C-alpha positions, 0 to 999 in steps of 0.5 A: 816689397823690397824689405821682405825680399832678402829675408825670403831668400835667406829662408829659401837658402836655409831650407835648401841647405837643411835638405842637403844636410839631411840627404847627406846624413841618410847616405852616411848612415847607409854606408856599408863596410867590409871587414876581414881577418887573415894570417901570414901563415896557417902553420907554424913552428913552436916558438916562431911568430906569425902575423894576424891582421884585420882589415876594414875597408870603406873607412879609417874610423875604426877601433882596434879590437882588443885581443884577450888571451887566446889559448895557445898564443902570446899576442902583441898589438903592432899598430894600425896602417891606413891607406887612402887613394882617389882614382878618377874621382872615386875615393877609397880608404881602409885601415889595417890592424896588425898583431904578432902571435907566438904559439906556446903549444903544439897541435891544432889551435884556433884564433877565435872570431872577433867582433869590431865596432865600425861607426856604430855597426858590429862586424864579426870576423871568421875563426882561423885554424892554425897548425903548430908543430914542435921545434924538432929538427925534422919539423924545422927542415920541413918548414924551411923546405916549404918556405923555400918553395913559396918564397918566389910567391912572396916577392913579385913584379908585374907590368902591363899595358893598357891595350894589346895592340898599339899605334906608332907614336901613341902614348900608351899607359904602363902600369907596374905593381911590386908585391911583397909579403912578409919580407924585408927589403932595402934600397929599392929603385924605380923599375926600369925598361930597356928602350928598344923601339920605344921611348919610355917615360921614367917612373917618378911617383908611386902609391902604396896599398895593402891587399889580401891575395889568396889568404896572404897579406901583400904590401903593394907599390904601384907605378904608372907611366907611359911609353911611345912606340917609335917603329911599327911591327912586332915589338918586344917590350921589356923585361921590366927590371927593379933593383933592390936588396933583400934582408935575409932572416937568420935561422938561429933567430927566426927558425924559418929560413936563411938567405932565401934567394940567390944573389941574382934574384936579390939584385934584380927582380925581373918581369917580361918581356912582352911582345906587342904588335904596333900598327 
């Protein structure tokens, strides 16, 4: 009996392993992905540039679609960017393909639908209409005015607490998100919070991501930390302040805007304060 016992165990283990591998293979084949395309702006001035991007969520194993000649545009592939995160054991990853398009004629143009192959599955993006104006001074002034109105939407700082009511000496999670779209910055610092009635643990780490929000691609930096209320009653927490420098574009080169923010806005990005009852 002994000389047959070990081989029998191996057969059992091999069968079990084969069963697990087969199950895992079935799960992999059933994997679904999300593919979307968007642009940095749907109106442009002749000769200026806009950004076109395709995002694949659920994998980083995807090939960049080759952009053939698009009527009315010069195209250039910038490259991919990959994101990976793991929260509470849940893993998410994505890949983003970025292109620069330069309009070569005015009028109502269109970026056509594109087909991608993702792990053997075909996905097709939606066609995107683009309105291109001529480079007259009137068109430039209109574009500059519209850009000035929306610049505040391209850079923002948001902080939140995990709950609306907190308790004395409770360790309360704090989350801060810095969002930036189509802007260049320099010398960013970790966000800070004035300690009035609280003890705040400074940020030491961050994670990065990219998302399309209302048709606009944002680079997102997320910070997590904790604070402790040191007295009861209603506390005013904040404002949250982040120091950075904005690299201003020049109208002679870009044809869009020049020094978009005031110096105060450039030096300090502020969100808050927020009133929270402490029990």
